[in-house]
C-alpha positions in Angstrom: 9.7 3.4 -12.8 10.8 6.8 -11.7 8.5 8.6 -14.1 5.4 7.1 -12.6 6.6 8.1 -9.1 7.3 11.6 -10.3 3.9 12.0 -11.8 2.2 10.5 -8.7 4.0 12.7 -6.2 2.0 15.9 -6.7 -1.3 14.0 -6.4 -0.2 12.3 -3.2 1.1 15.6 -1.7 -2.0 17.5 -2.7 -4.3 14.9 -1.3 -2.3 14.8 2.0 -2.5 18.6 2.3 -6.3 18.5 1.6 -6.9 15.8 4.2 -4.8 17.6 6.8 -6.4 21.0 6.1 -10.0 19.7 5.9 -11.5 19.6 9.4 -13.8 16.6 8.7 -11.1 14.5 7.0 -9.6 11.5 8.8 -6.2 10.4 7.5 -6.8 6.8 8.4 -10.1 6.6 6.5 -8.5 8.4 3.6 -5.8 5.7 3.5 -8.5 3.1 3.2 -10.3 4.7 0.3 -7.1 5.6 -1.5 -5.9 2.0 -1.2 -9.2 0.8 -2.5 -9.1 3.2 -5.5 -5.5 2.0 -6.2 -6.6 -1.7 -6.1 -9.4 -0.9 -8.5 -7.1 1.1 -10.8 -4.6 -1.7 -10.8 -7.1 -4.0 -12.6 -6.0 -4.5 -16.2 -9.5 -4.6 -17.5 -10.2 -1.2 -15.8 -7.1 0.2 -17.3 -8.1 -1.0 -20.7 -11.5 0.7 -20.2 -9.9 3.9 -19.0 -7.6 4.0 -22.0 -10.4 3.4 -24.5 -11.1 6.7 -26.4 -14.8 5.8 -26.9 -15.3 5.7 -23.1 -16.0 9.1 -21.5 -14.4 10.3 -18.2 -17.8 10.2 -16.5 -18.3 6.6 -17.5 -14.9 5.7 -16.1 -15.7 7.5 -12.9 -19.1 5.7 -12.6 -17.4 2.3 -13.1 -14.7 3.0 -10.4 -17.2 4.5 -8.0 -19.6 1.6 -8.6 -17.0 -1.0 -8.0 -15.9 0.6 -4.7 -17.1 -1.5 -1.7 -18.6 1.5 0.1 -19.8 4.9 -0.9 -16.9 7.3 -1.5 -16.8 10.5 0.6 -17.0 13.8 -1.3 -13.2 14.3 -1.0 -12.6 10.9 -2.6 -15.0 11.6 -5.4 -13.4 15.0 -6.2 -9.9 13.4 -6.1 -11.0 10.6 -8.4 -12.5 13.1 -10.8 -9.3 15.0 -10.9 -7.2 11.9 -11.6 -9.5 10.8 -14.3 -9.8 14.2 -15.9 -6.0 14.3 -16.2 -5.7 10.8 -17.6 -3.7 9.6 -14.6 -5.8 6.5 -13.5 -2.6 4.4 -14.0 -0.8 6.4 -11.3 -3.3 5.6 -8.6 -1.4 2.6 -7.1 1.8 4.8 -6.8 -0.3 7.7 -5.5 -1.6 5.4 -2.8 1.9 4.2 -1.9 3.2 7.8 -1.6 0.1 9.0 0.3 0.6 6.1 2.8 4.2 7.1 3.2 3.2 10.7 4.0 0.7 9.5 6.5 3.2 7.2 8.1 5.8 9.9 8.4 3.3 12.2 10.1 2.3 9.4 12.5 5.9 8.3 13.2 5.1 4.8 11.9 6.0 2.5 9.1 4.3 -0.3 7.2 5.7 -3.8 7.8 5.0 -7.0 6.0 5.5 -10.2 7.9 6.0 -13.2 5.7 5.4 -16.4 7.6 5.6 -20.0 6.6 2.5 -20.7 8.7 -0.6 -18.8 9.7 -0.2 -16.6 12.7 -2.8 -16.1 15.4 -3.5 -12.7 16.9 -1.6 -13.2 20.1 1.6 -14.3 18.3 1.3 -11.3 15.9 0.8 -8.9 18.8 3.9 -10.3 20.6 5.9 -10.1 17.4 4.7 -6.5 16.8 5.9 -5.4 20.3 9.3 -7.0 19.7 9.6 -5.5 16.2 8.6 -2.0 17.4 11.5 -2.1 19.9 13.9 -3.4 17.2 13.0 -0.8 14.6 12.3 2.0 17.0 9.0 3.1 15.7 5.3 2.1 15.6 4.7 -0.5 12.9 1.5 -1.2 10.9 1.8 -5.0 10.5 0.3 -7.1 7.7 0.9 -10.8 7.4 1.3 -12.8 4.2 1.8 -16.6 4.2 4.8 -17.8 2.2 5.2 -21.6 2.4 8.5 -21.4 0.5 10.2 -20.1 3.7 9.8 -23.6 5.2 9.7 -22.2 8.7 10.4 -18.9 10.5 9.5 -15.4 9.4 10.8 -12.7 7.1 10.0 -9.0 7.9 10.1 -6.2 5.5 10.0 -2.6 6.8 10.5 -0.1 4.0 14.0 -1.1 2.6 15.0 -3.0 5.8 14.7 -6.8 5.8 14.9 -9.1 8.8 15.0 -12.7 7.6 15.0 -15.5 10.2 13.5 -18.1 7.9 14.7 -21.6 7.5 15.1 -20.9 3.8 17.5 -18.0 4.5 19.5 -20.1 6.9 19.8 -22.9 4.3 21.0 -20.4 1.7 23.6 -19.0 4.1 24.8 -22.6 4.8 25.0 -23.3 1.1 27.0 -20.2 0.4 29.4 -21.0 3.3 29.9 -24.6 2.0 30.5 -23.6 -1.6 32.9 -20.8 -0.8 
Protein backbone atom coordinates (compact mmCIF):
# COMPACT_ATOMS: atom_id res chain seq x y z
CA UNK A 1 0.00 0.00 0.00
CA UNK A 2 2.20 2.78 -1.36
CA UNK A 3 -0.33 5.50 -0.60
CA UNK A 4 -0.27 4.78 3.12
CA UNK A 5 3.54 4.81 3.11
CA UNK A 6 3.53 8.12 1.27
CA UNK A 7 1.11 9.66 3.76
CA UNK A 8 3.04 8.31 6.76
CA UNK A 9 6.51 9.44 5.61
CA UNK A 10 6.19 13.16 6.51
CA UNK A 11 4.90 12.28 9.98
CA UNK A 12 7.75 9.86 10.62
CA UNK A 13 10.36 12.31 9.34
CA UNK A 14 8.93 15.23 11.32
CA UNK A 15 8.82 13.16 14.50
CA UNK A 16 12.40 12.00 13.92
CA UNK A 17 13.58 15.60 13.40
CA UNK A 18 11.70 16.73 16.51
CA UNK A 19 13.21 13.94 18.61
CA UNK A 20 16.76 14.63 17.42
CA UNK A 21 16.38 18.41 17.82
CA UNK A 22 14.78 18.25 21.29
CA UNK A 23 17.46 18.00 23.97
CA UNK A 24 15.34 15.95 26.39
CA UNK A 25 14.08 13.50 23.77
CA UNK A 26 15.46 9.98 23.74
CA UNK A 27 15.09 8.12 20.44
CA UNK A 28 14.87 4.71 22.11
CA UNK A 29 12.03 5.79 24.39
CA UNK A 30 10.34 7.48 21.42
CA UNK A 31 10.45 4.19 19.52
CA UNK A 32 8.69 2.53 22.45
CA UNK A 33 5.81 5.00 22.65
CA UNK A 34 5.45 5.25 18.85
CA UNK A 35 5.20 1.46 18.65
CA UNK A 36 2.64 1.47 21.46
CA UNK A 37 0.53 4.12 19.71
CA UNK A 38 0.77 2.10 16.49
CA UNK A 39 -0.40 -1.06 18.24
CA UNK A 40 -3.35 0.79 19.74
CA UNK A 41 -4.23 2.39 16.39
CA UNK A 42 -4.10 -1.01 14.66
CA UNK A 43 -7.05 -2.20 16.74
CA UNK A 44 -10.15 -2.43 14.49
CA UNK A 45 -12.45 -1.21 17.26
CA UNK A 46 -10.35 1.91 17.77
CA UNK A 47 -10.33 2.59 14.04
CA UNK A 48 -14.10 2.27 14.00
CA UNK A 49 -14.31 4.74 16.89
CA UNK A 50 -11.91 7.18 15.19
CA UNK A 51 -13.89 7.00 11.93
CA UNK A 52 -17.19 7.69 13.69
CA UNK A 53 -18.30 11.26 12.88
CA UNK A 54 -20.15 11.52 16.21
CA UNK A 55 -16.92 11.05 18.18
CA UNK A 56 -14.80 14.17 18.65
CA UNK A 57 -11.05 14.34 18.19
CA UNK A 58 -10.56 14.98 21.89
CA UNK A 59 -12.55 11.84 22.74
CA UNK A 60 -10.39 9.77 20.38
CA UNK A 61 -7.27 11.29 21.98
CA UNK A 62 -8.57 10.51 25.48
CA UNK A 63 -9.28 6.88 24.52
CA UNK A 64 -5.85 6.32 22.97
CA UNK A 65 -4.01 8.09 25.79
CA UNK A 66 -6.08 6.16 28.33
CA UNK A 67 -5.30 2.80 26.76
CA UNK A 68 -1.54 3.50 26.68
CA UNK A 69 0.27 1.48 29.36
CA UNK A 70 2.19 4.45 30.71
CA UNK A 71 1.73 8.19 30.73
CA UNK A 72 2.71 9.61 27.36
CA UNK A 73 5.41 12.31 27.33
CA UNK A 74 4.45 15.76 26.09
CA UNK A 75 6.04 15.13 22.68
CA UNK A 76 3.96 11.97 22.26
CA UNK A 77 0.79 13.78 23.27
CA UNK A 78 1.46 16.59 20.77
CA UNK A 79 2.28 14.10 18.03
CA UNK A 80 -0.90 12.12 18.73
CA UNK A 81 -3.01 15.28 18.67
CA UNK A 82 -1.54 16.23 15.29
CA UNK A 83 -2.23 12.78 13.84
CA UNK A 84 -5.81 12.77 15.16
CA UNK A 85 -6.51 16.35 14.04
CA UNK A 86 -5.45 15.43 10.51
CA UNK A 87 -7.55 12.21 10.49
CA UNK A 88 -4.46 10.01 10.09
CA UNK A 89 -4.92 7.54 12.95
CA UNK A 90 -4.90 4.70 10.42
CA UNK A 91 -1.35 5.64 9.35
CA UNK A 92 0.18 5.21 12.82
CA UNK A 93 1.42 1.62 12.23
CA UNK A 94 3.21 2.73 9.05
CA UNK A 95 4.53 5.88 10.76
CA UNK A 96 5.98 3.65 13.49
CA UNK A 97 7.66 1.38 10.94
CA UNK A 98 9.20 4.31 9.08
CA UNK A 99 10.25 6.03 12.31
CA UNK A 100 11.96 2.84 13.49
CA UNK A 101 13.77 2.61 10.13
CA UNK A 102 15.04 6.19 10.53
CA UNK A 103 16.25 5.48 14.07
CA UNK A 104 17.93 2.26 12.92
CA UNK A 105 19.66 4.06 10.06
CA UNK A 106 20.99 6.67 12.48
CA UNK A 107 22.20 3.97 14.90
CA UNK A 108 23.67 1.80 12.13
CA UNK A 109 21.46 -1.11 13.09
CA UNK A 110 18.59 -3.16 11.72
CA UNK A 111 15.60 -4.98 13.14
CA UNK A 112 15.79 -8.75 12.83
CA UNK A 113 13.09 -11.32 13.50
CA UNK A 114 14.22 -14.81 14.43
CA UNK A 115 11.56 -17.44 13.78
CA UNK A 116 12.35 -20.57 15.75
CA UNK A 117 10.59 -23.91 15.95
CA UNK A 118 11.34 -24.01 19.68
CA UNK A 119 11.71 -21.47 22.48
CA UNK A 120 15.20 -19.94 22.73
CA UNK A 121 16.91 -19.09 26.00
CA UNK A 122 18.91 -15.90 26.52
CA UNK A 123 22.33 -17.49 26.07
CA UNK A 124 21.36 -19.11 22.76
CA UNK A 125 19.88 -15.84 21.52
CA UNK A 126 22.99 -13.87 22.53
CA UNK A 127 25.25 -16.34 20.72
CA UNK A 128 23.03 -16.27 17.65
CA UNK A 129 22.99 -12.46 17.75
CA UNK A 130 26.79 -12.29 17.69
CA UNK A 131 26.98 -14.66 14.71
CA UNK A 132 24.24 -12.80 12.82
CA UNK A 133 25.86 -9.41 13.43
CA UNK A 134 29.05 -10.72 11.80
CA UNK A 135 27.05 -12.25 8.95
CA UNK A 136 25.01 -9.12 8.20
CA UNK A 137 27.76 -6.63 9.09
CA UNK A 138 25.69 -4.43 11.40
CA UNK A 139 24.15 -4.34 14.85
CA UNK A 140 20.84 -6.19 15.00
CA UNK A 141 17.82 -5.62 17.23
CA UNK A 142 16.63 -9.21 17.64
CA UNK A 143 13.09 -10.31 18.38
CA UNK A 144 12.08 -13.96 18.56
CA UNK A 145 8.84 -15.50 17.37
CA UNK A 146 8.07 -19.16 17.78
CA UNK A 147 6.86 -20.89 14.60
CA UNK A 148 6.26 -24.61 15.06
CA UNK A 149 5.66 -25.09 11.33
CA UNK A 150 9.44 -24.82 10.80
CA UNK A 151 9.77 -28.29 12.39
CA UNK A 152 13.34 -27.46 13.48
CA UNK A 153 16.02 -24.84 12.89
CA UNK A 154 15.52 -21.11 12.49
CA UNK A 155 14.53 -18.52 9.91
CA UNK A 156 15.94 -14.98 10.19
CA UNK A 157 14.44 -11.95 8.47
CA UNK A 158 16.51 -8.74 8.40
CA UNK A 159 14.75 -6.14 6.29
CA UNK A 160 14.37 -7.78 2.88
CA UNK A 161 17.07 -10.40 3.53
CA UNK A 162 16.07 -13.90 4.65
CA UNK A 163 18.35 -16.59 6.03
CA UNK A 164 16.39 -19.84 6.30
CA UNK A 165 18.06 -22.88 7.89
CA UNK A 166 14.83 -24.54 8.97
CA UNK A 167 13.96 -28.18 8.41
CA UNK A 168 10.86 -27.05 6.54
CA UNK A 169 12.98 -25.09 4.01
CA UNK A 170 15.33 -28.04 3.53
CA UNK A 171 12.40 -30.38 2.91
CA UNK A 172 10.95 -27.95 0.35
CA UNK A 173 14.36 -27.78 -1.40
CA UNK A 174 14.53 -31.57 -1.50
CA UNK A 175 10.97 -31.76 -2.86
CA UNK A 176 11.81 -29.25 -5.61
CA UNK A 177 14.98 -31.17 -6.53
CA UNK A 178 13.14 -34.50 -6.68
CA UNK A 179 10.26 -33.21 -8.79
CA UNK A 180 12.47 -31.33 -11.26
